[in-house]
VOMISE-475371 format. One line per 8 residues: number of its first residue (from 1); their letters; for each residue x, y, z of C-alpha. Coordinates in Angstrom, 3 decimals. Example, Ala and Ser with C-alpha at 12.3 -4.5 7.8 and 13.67 -1.06 7.14 Angstrom:
<pts>
1) AS) 12.300,-4.500,7.800; 13.670,-1.060,7.140
</pts>
This chain:
<pts>
1) MKRLTALL) 81.155,40.732,247.081; 83.496,43.703,246.762; 82.985,43.653,243.067; 79.205,43.443,243.417; 79.210,46.344,245.813; 81.170,48.370,243.251; 78.677,47.453,240.525; 75.831,48.458,242.703
9) LVALLTVG) 77.444,51.682,243.487; 77.920,52.458,239.824; 74.272,51.521,239.133; 73.032,53.692,242.035; 74.768,56.734,240.716; 72.733,58.428,238.046; 74.233,57.924,234.635; 73.248,61.328,233.286
17) AVFAQGAK) 75.780,62.605,230.858; 74.605,65.547,228.711; 76.685,65.757,225.619; 77.360,68.493,223.038; 79.451,70.477,225.553; 77.005,72.521,227.526; 74.155,72.288,225.045; 70.736,72.477,226.571
25) GPALRNRD) 69.537,69.445,224.713; 67.105,69.307,221.770; 64.925,72.406,221.091; 61.407,71.972,222.265; 59.334,71.034,219.285; 55.632,71.391,218.642; 54.732,72.036,222.290; 54.277,74.482,225.110
33) ADTLVFVL) 57.360,75.018,227.338; 55.162,74.713,230.474; 53.969,71.272,229.516; 55.972,68.165,230.475; 55.442,65.452,227.927; 55.915,61.923,229.334; 55.962,58.795,227.165; 54.001,55.767,228.294
41) AAAPQPLD) 54.873,52.249,227.000; 51.270,51.428,226.056; 47.814,53.018,225.886; 46.437,53.549,229.329; 43.355,51.809,230.505; 40.675,53.571,232.696; 42.301,55.663,235.404; 41.196,53.945,238.568
49) PNIYTTLN) 43.854,53.225,241.186; 41.745,50.609,242.948; 41.278,48.509,239.889; 44.271,49.501,237.694; 45.851,47.238,235.103; 49.407,48.278,234.318; 52.186,50.717,235.292; 51.000,53.003,232.521
57) EAQIMREI) 47.869,53.886,234.406; 49.732,53.852,237.749; 52.132,56.602,236.447; 49.186,58.872,235.724; 47.149,58.091,238.835; 50.194,58.714,241.016; 49.752,62.413,240.324; 45.971,62.432,240.743
65) NETLVNMT) 45.201,60.045,243.593; 47.259,60.274,246.740; 47.978,57.540,249.243; 47.888,57.727,253.034; 51.629,57.106,253.217; 54.404,58.009,250.777; 57.740,56.215,250.184; 61.088,57.617,248.974
73) PDYKFYPG) 63.157,55.770,246.360; 65.319,54.311,249.217; 62.184,52.975,250.932; 61.728,55.483,253.700; 58.176,56.589,254.638; 56.721,60.011,255.041; 53.156,61.256,255.468; 50.750,61.525,252.491
81) LAEVIPTL) 47.103,61.993,253.309; 47.898,60.793,256.758; 49.113,63.587,259.032; 51.800,61.402,260.607; 53.327,57.955,260.067; 51.833,55.616,262.687; 54.373,53.920,264.953; 54.523,52.120,268.247
89) ENGLVSKD) 56.403,55.119,269.672; 53.715,57.656,268.888; 50.955,55.366,270.057; 49.245,55.153,266.657; 50.182,51.469,266.354; 48.639,49.144,268.973; 50.979,47.410,271.360; 50.257,44.014,269.713
97) GTTYTIKL) 51.013,45.584,266.239; 47.717,44.666,264.735; 45.904,48.073,264.513; 47.104,51.232,262.912; 45.281,54.517,263.758; 45.492,56.836,260.841; 45.018,60.525,261.556; 43.910,62.179,258.282
105) RKGVKFHN) 44.806,65.633,257.046; 42.060,68.225,257.481; 41.192,70.821,254.960; 42.090,68.652,251.976; 39.764,68.812,249.020; 39.206,66.606,246.016; 39.706,68.259,242.619; 35.916,68.666,242.326
113) GNAFNADD) 35.764,70.611,245.557; 34.429,67.801,247.800; 36.032,67.561,251.224; 38.278,64.581,251.850; 37.479,62.533,254.946; 37.398,59.076,256.529; 34.403,57.914,254.418; 36.567,58.193,251.343
121) VVFSFNRI) 39.319,56.096,252.905; 36.927,53.298,253.974; 35.264,53.400,250.481; 38.588,53.193,248.641; 39.917,50.225,250.572; 36.549,48.455,250.275; 36.828,48.799,246.456; 40.486,47.481,246.529
129) LHHPKSSS) 39.446,44.413,248.490; 35.937,43.647,247.287; 35.335,45.144,243.876; 34.900,42.303,241.336; 37.326,43.953,238.939; 40.038,44.671,241.510; 43.494,43.559,240.320; 45.094,44.280,243.634
137) KSMFSAIL) 43.069,42.490,246.228; 45.670,39.759,246.798; 48.383,42.439,247.536; 46.136,43.963,250.181; 44.808,40.619,251.555; 46.425,41.207,255.000; 43.801,43.951,255.715; 41.190,42.604,258.080
145) SVVKVDDY) 39.187,45.819,258.459; 39.174,49.552,257.790; 36.890,51.353,260.221; 35.886,55.017,260.475; 36.440,56.365,264.030; 35.475,59.954,263.207; 35.593,62.195,260.170; 39.382,62.414,260.240
153) TVKITWGK) 40.390,59.148,261.866; 40.349,55.601,260.599; 41.640,52.368,262.144; 43.178,49.700,259.945; 43.448,46.224,261.470; 45.783,43.728,259.866; 45.300,39.998,259.996; 45.811,36.532,258.618
161) LKDPSYAT) 43.519,33.572,257.836; 42.385,31.606,260.846; 43.038,28.426,258.957; 45.193,27.978,255.806; 42.379,26.034,254.188; 40.428,29.232,254.045; 42.751,30.439,251.221; 40.257,28.968,248.700
169) IPLTSWED) 37.345,30.953,250.065; 36.794,34.284,248.264; 36.515,37.128,250.831; 33.971,39.464,249.291; 33.040,41.685,252.207; 34.178,42.991,255.557; 31.892,40.432,257.136; 33.755,37.640,255.398
177) RAKYMTPS) 37.079,38.984,256.546; 35.873,39.068,260.193; 34.627,35.546,259.869; 37.694,33.940,258.326; 40.609,36.115,259.552; 42.173,36.892,262.918; 44.136,40.029,263.853; 47.889,39.787,263.347
185) PYGPALNI) 50.876,42.148,262.982; 51.890,42.644,259.396; 55.488,43.599,258.561; 54.934,45.300,255.141; 51.964,47.357,256.388; 53.392,50.703,255.509; 54.683,49.465,252.120; 51.116,48.438,251.331
193) LAHYCSGI) 49.661,51.806,252.380; 52.182,53.562,250.196; 51.430,51.359,247.131; 49.960,53.299,244.212; 46.903,51.023,244.110; 45.828,52.398,247.445; 45.229,55.913,246.065; 42.191,57.458,247.726
201) EDKDTTEA) 39.107,58.231,245.591; 36.137,60.552,246.294; 33.325,58.227,247.350; 30.411,60.359,246.100; 31.953,61.073,242.684; 33.157,57.559,242.041; 29.744,56.026,242.966; 27.854,58.596,240.815
209) AGADYGTK) 30.104,58.212,237.770; 29.563,54.461,237.403; 31.101,53.142,234.134; 32.297,56.683,233.181; 34.729,56.760,236.101; 38.288,56.547,234.868; 37.684,57.828,231.367; 35.340,60.817,231.469
217) IVTGTGPY) 35.410,61.490,235.240; 38.521,61.171,237.404; 39.104,62.964,240.686; 41.631,62.831,243.497; 43.436,65.111,245.907; 46.889,65.079,244.196; 49.170,67.832,242.781; 47.673,67.317,239.333
225) KFVSFPNP) 44.093,67.094,238.299; 42.528,65.285,235.379; 41.697,67.341,232.219; 41.025,65.024,229.385; 41.363,61.538,227.867; 40.846,62.697,224.254; 41.953,59.421,222.636; 43.273,56.034,223.705
233) QEVNVTRN) 46.895,57.196,223.368; 46.748,60.482,225.328; 45.883,61.743,228.768; 46.198,65.380,229.910; 46.477,66.737,233.511; 47.013,70.174,234.907; 48.406,71.578,238.133; 46.045,71.590,241.117
241) EEWWGDPK) 46.364,75.124,242.349; 44.439,74.259,245.489; 46.605,71.272,246.470; 47.177,70.919,250.177; 50.897,70.850,249.486; 52.704,73.804,247.977; 51.578,74.072,244.332; 54.588,76.362,243.701
249) TVAFKNIQ) 56.816,73.274,244.050; 54.973,71.600,241.169; 57.304,72.796,238.398; 55.245,72.146,235.289; 51.793,73.521,234.833; 50.698,70.724,232.587; 51.571,67.130,231.870; 50.721,65.271,228.717
257) FRAMSEQP) 51.026,61.495,228.766; 51.536,59.948,225.291; 51.516,56.249,224.580; 54.140,55.025,222.162; 54.790,51.285,221.853; 57.281,51.435,218.994; 60.726,52.035,220.355; 62.180,53.678,217.209
265) QVNNVLIT) 59.429,56.274,217.491; 60.257,56.873,221.196; 63.896,57.401,220.429; 63.042,59.797,217.631; 60.736,62.077,219.660; 63.358,62.204,222.431; 66.043,63.232,219.976; 63.924,65.819,218.241
273) GEVDMAFN) 62.690,67.401,221.418; 58.993,66.482,221.071; 58.877,64.829,224.481; 60.655,65.323,227.810; 60.820,61.877,229.343; 60.560,58.185,228.394; 61.507,54.905,230.010; 60.628,52.426,227.312
281) LSKLDLKA) 63.947,52.996,225.490; 65.572,50.864,222.843; 68.917,50.001,224.372; 70.358,49.827,220.847; 69.970,53.656,220.527; 71.165,54.910,223.897; 74.388,56.378,222.434; 72.470,58.199,219.738
289) IERAGVSI) 70.102,59.596,222.261; 72.970,60.803,224.454; 74.700,62.391,221.491; 71.566,64.444,220.817; 71.916,65.989,224.265; 69.289,63.808,226.041; 70.286,62.647,229.545; 70.275,58.923,230.279
297) TSKPGLTI) 69.551,57.847,233.818; 70.126,54.229,234.852; 69.010,53.063,238.265; 68.654,49.661,239.959; 65.173,48.414,239.390; 62.899,46.084,241.296; 63.039,43.200,238.759; 65.094,40.023,239.067
305) WYGVFSMA) 65.516,37.601,236.181; 66.003,34.035,237.310; 65.691,30.383,236.421; 63.409,27.814,238.059; 64.002,24.134,238.593; 60.812,22.186,238.945; 60.923,20.067,242.083; 58.383,17.838,240.337
313) SPLVGQVR) 60.876,16.975,237.629; 62.524,13.501,237.721; 65.709,15.038,236.170; 66.317,18.210,238.248; 63.663,17.991,240.976; 63.076,16.238,244.301; 61.248,13.088,243.340; 61.539,9.919,245.379
321) NGKLDLTG) 60.085,6.602,244.210; 58.136,8.447,241.541; 56.520,10.919,243.984; 57.250,14.585,244.670; 58.713,14.997,248.096; 57.548,18.211,249.722; 58.898,17.526,253.114; 61.665,20.021,252.833
329) SYEELDST) 64.341,17.424,253.182; 66.487,18.057,250.151; 69.133,15.280,249.983; 71.906,14.667,247.473; 69.950,12.792,244.816; 71.214,12.541,241.253; 68.650,15.130,240.319; 70.141,17.445,242.970
337) KLRKAIFY) 73.537,16.982,241.486; 72.276,17.805,237.987; 70.601,20.895,239.364; 73.900,22.012,240.853; 75.747,21.314,237.616; 73.380,23.616,235.699; 73.308,26.160,238.537; 77.075,26.601,238.435
345) SINPIPFI) 77.210,26.742,234.649; 75.274,29.985,234.363; 77.316,33.192,233.822; 75.188,36.285,233.558; 77.915,38.548,232.295; 77.683,37.676,228.566; 73.966,38.407,228.324; 74.287,41.525,230.507
353) RQVDLFNG) 76.771,42.740,227.890; 74.610,41.556,224.943; 73.636,44.731,223.119; 70.198,43.498,222.053; 69.342,42.130,225.510; 70.499,44.171,228.558; 73.184,46.312,226.917; 74.991,46.695,230.245
361) QAIPANQM) 71.810,47.910,232.032; 71.824,45.162,234.702; 74.057,43.662,237.314; 74.670,40.020,238.222; 72.202,38.576,240.722; 73.795,36.664,243.558; 70.499,35.720,245.374; 66.778,35.614,245.029
369) MQPGFLGY) 66.246,39.003,246.585; 66.757,42.434,245.070; 69.655,44.642,246.477; 68.490,47.329,248.842; 65.567,45.228,250.161; 65.432,44.283,253.828; 65.895,40.597,252.849; 69.051,41.077,250.812
377) VQGAPAGT) 71.962,39.273,252.484; 75.081,41.434,252.808; 78.455,39.889,253.241; 79.296,36.198,253.300; 78.019,34.425,256.469; 80.488,31.759,257.489; 79.311,28.224,256.883; 76.675,29.231,254.340
385) PFAEFTDR) 76.673,29.094,250.527; 77.278,32.860,250.505; 80.807,32.138,251.723; 81.455,30.752,248.282; 81.782,34.169,246.712; 83.148,36.588,249.232; 84.984,38.353,246.426; 82.739,37.311,243.553
393) DWYFDREK) 79.528,38.498,242.168; 77.597,35.337,241.338; 77.824,31.575,241.445; 79.257,30.790,238.055; 81.988,28.152,238.666; 82.914,25.994,235.765; 84.914,23.431,237.806; 82.074,22.995,240.350
401) AKAAFASL) 79.626,22.453,237.522; 81.836,19.823,235.918; 82.462,18.030,239.200; 78.696,17.884,239.977; 77.954,16.481,236.528; 80.783,13.888,236.803; 79.359,12.660,240.118; 76.088,11.530,238.522
409) SPEFKAKL) 75.449,7.822,238.618; 75.874,5.982,235.293; 72.200,4.935,235.417; 71.084,8.514,235.768; 73.514,9.889,233.250; 72.140,7.420,230.699; 68.853,9.297,230.773; 70.548,12.485,229.713
417) GPESVTLV) 70.904,12.944,225.988; 70.687,15.896,223.595; 67.961,18.324,224.677; 66.663,15.978,227.374; 66.069,18.806,229.851; 63.057,20.942,228.909; 63.310,24.683,229.590; 60.020,26.604,228.960
425) VGNITDRV) 59.962,30.347,228.555; 57.395,32.986,227.701; 57.174,33.601,223.976; 58.722,37.045,224.259; 61.912,37.946,222.323; 64.029,39.052,225.314; 62.993,36.031,227.415; 63.796,33.589,224.613
433) KIANNVKD) 67.233,35.208,224.188; 67.915,34.672,227.874; 66.793,31.062,227.733; 69.044,30.401,224.736; 71.971,31.893,226.578; 71.323,29.495,229.431; 71.200,26.574,226.965; 74.463,27.592,225.294
441) QVKTTLGV) 76.282,28.154,228.568; 75.277,24.747,229.905; 76.425,23.124,226.661; 79.800,24.937,226.760; 80.461,24.149,230.386; 79.289,20.535,230.567; 80.081,19.544,226.997; 76.557,18.193,226.449
449) DLIKVVPM) 73.667,19.956,224.712; 71.298,19.141,227.612; 68.637,21.877,227.333; 65.757,22.181,224.930; 64.235,25.663,224.851; 60.457,25.617,224.407; 58.771,29.087,223.980; 55.105,29.169,224.855
457) VNAQIIQM) 52.441,31.652,225.852; 52.784,32.871,229.423; 49.265,31.766,230.429; 50.191,28.174,229.602; 53.323,28.394,231.736; 51.387,29.717,234.676; 48.944,26.849,234.389; 51.735,24.272,234.249
465) SKTGEGYD) 53.482,26.030,237.114; 50.584,25.107,239.492; 51.903,21.508,239.550; 55.436,21.852,238.190; 54.640,19.181,235.568; 55.477,19.305,231.917; 58.854,20.991,232.213; 62.185,20.736,233.993
473) MVVTGWFT) 63.103,24.428,234.022; 61.593,27.908,233.469; 63.244,31.216,232.814; 61.243,34.197,233.987; 61.335,37.522,235.867; 59.784,38.976,238.995; 58.845,42.493,239.804; 58.292,43.597,243.416
481) PTGDPDYT) 56.145,46.835,243.303; 55.942,47.161,247.102; 59.675,47.380,247.733; 59.292,44.886,250.552; 60.760,41.307,250.632; 57.442,39.725,251.523; 56.272,40.283,247.960; 59.326,38.662,246.467
489) CIIYNGDS) 58.928,35.714,248.861; 55.692,34.775,247.118; 57.610,32.952,244.393; 59.269,30.491,246.820; 56.655,30.268,249.616; 55.181,26.765,249.979; 51.755,28.470,250.422; 52.067,29.598,246.765
497) IGTGMNGA) 52.043,26.032,245.436; 49.076,25.637,243.179; 48.834,29.315,242.335; 51.258,29.303,239.424; 53.615,31.698,241.146; 55.814,29.054,242.794; 56.884,27.365,239.613; 59.479,25.319,241.369
505) VYNNAIVN) 56.733,23.816,243.603; 59.379,24.325,246.268; 58.296,23.615,249.824; 60.953,23.953,252.583; 59.796,24.212,256.203; 62.686,26.553,257.141; 61.839,28.869,254.246; 58.101,28.821,254.910
513) SNIALGRY) 58.405,29.485,258.672; 60.882,32.385,258.188; 58.658,33.962,255.485; 55.840,33.800,257.967; 58.047,35.307,260.688; 59.089,38.171,258.402; 55.451,38.805,257.408; 53.880,38.710,260.882
521) TQDPKERK) 56.394,40.705,262.912; 57.102,44.411,262.791; 60.603,44.392,264.250; 62.985,45.251,261.370; 65.812,43.275,262.958; 63.647,40.183,263.387; 62.405,40.543,259.785; 65.949,40.955,258.484
529) AAYDKVQI) 67.165,37.887,260.287; 64.204,35.844,259.072; 64.657,36.848,255.412; 68.441,36.211,255.601; 67.620,32.578,256.637; 65.362,32.294,253.670; 68.013,33.261,251.209; 70.652,31.070,252.828
537) QLMTDKPY) 68.275,28.069,252.583; 67.450,28.846,248.955; 71.110,28.912,248.027; 71.523,25.582,249.914; 68.657,23.808,248.139; 69.079,25.583,244.780; 65.537,25.332,243.418; 66.287,28.569,241.525
545) FPMVYENV) 69.291,30.196,239.812; 69.420,33.988,240.116; 70.771,35.689,236.998; 70.450,39.468,236.838; 68.932,42.495,238.526; 67.654,44.717,235.726; 68.055,48.459,235.847; 65.371,50.980,234.834
553) VFGTHPRV) 66.591,53.270,232.132; 65.139,56.781,231.462; 65.829,59.239,228.743; 65.185,62.826,229.916; 65.467,66.238,228.353; 68.094,68.193,230.329; 65.575,70.947,231.175; 64.083,68.425,233.632
561) GNIDRAIF) 65.872,68.185,237.015; 65.689,66.361,240.388; 65.587,62.999,238.694; 67.090,60.908,241.442; 64.575,62.106,243.992; 61.698,61.475,241.665; 62.334,58.101,240.158; 61.544,54.767,241.773
569) GTKLVDLH) 62.796,51.429,240.727; 59.299,50.662,239.460; 59.610,52.736,236.253; 57.322,55.290,237.966; 58.214,58.929,238.514; 56.806,61.305,241.092; 56.424,63.934,238.414; 55.509,66.696,240.883
577) LLTKQF) 58.947,66.311,242.421; 60.753,67.213,239.148; 62.221,70.660,238.679; 62.834,72.917,235.666; 66.476,73.345,234.943; 65.842,76.207,232.537
</pts>
């Protein structure tokens, strides 16, 4: 654990070395010095926070559409369009924790001059939850109602389904939510209100614009306002001089967003000074970028790469008498022993170091929760699997792997031949490389070429993951945009079986009950204790094998400052928090 802590500390510190001995980086090329040029990984889709598609749109909309609550990179909350953060102490959270009273800022105007008020808040959340094209409704599903109290006050009530069977019923209106939901506290409430999909839109403008909203017409209250979407690869915004915050703190007058999917091109424009900032960097060229005077910033991200064991698999799962056992009683079957043998065979260090994979921009994962999150287990609780690695970073243990494999019954071992264990993986270069690393490491440790890597399209994997059938293992990644453990818990919650997200079809009563406790209580200590129990149980049952926590890596012209304050682990940047160094 000491070593992991050290690695985390290194990763948390910005790696921002500017080379060429005091040089100010590449000369600005073909652009205005008062314009920040930011590279997107792909062409943005329509700019609508309530029905956004990717992080590319989110990065732009973050500057245009503000949220009620804001969150710092270390997950602390501060007011946005809300005057104050609601708490039990200030009386803005009801005693039962179900209702948040949001006092809205007065005097705030949208970029078109319309006054911001409670009607816009109710409208925006209605679109998030009930618009047919909303991509975020599941993330906001704990909202029962958003009600206008007066022009500058709304009440948000959180809830849960009255009956789990209602999960199959589409909730398409506030009336549906009242019918099928009941009020309940919701632990991640502030995280949800701070999420970029909850950006507030001008009701009148959005309704009037119709299909043109997001391309020709975009409006918000943020520090930057929309100027143009001249082609699919470019979006331009300019400083909002009437922003309710201090526009003088918004360092750059203009921002130009440019989409570049080809990494050699991204590297080149950074080196030549054509752009200021990019996150879709080719790890192969980091040293060249640094030598050109561009700063490299590496920070822990919100993505974990991990492996999945299907509990429906007769080889590595939890099958008794030909039937999947979802009772949560995970006994020492032969399949369990094989699962342990593979689990202890995985060493993440070689592929963290692999230049064409992570190139050092990751740290070993020691549990199925990202560091810094409320649900990340610190230390090594006595009597738990975490005690196995008090001074280690991960679970790789060649001797334990061999011992588990040797303990298999002769009848079961006879089923295991070359490539008898099927590992499916998305047909994406990096994912296939990780899967092949897993295959090679298991072969090296156990002396048997057990694993067959089968690349396939991700949609097919998701479909198969609904039942856990057709594969023994999966290699994949998970990104938690809310910064709250509840979102990560989706992948091992029994309630997720059948959705394609719980590819292990793992269903443990201890895990399920503690996920529910963490979700439906507001006490941070209670939530922490519940999520710790989840991780301890996961490491006991081993339906997953954590591999790495991936960093986010930015290349930045040295004229841009305040990077640490502005960058989240989401690959998003609060661009209005940046400063000009010169």
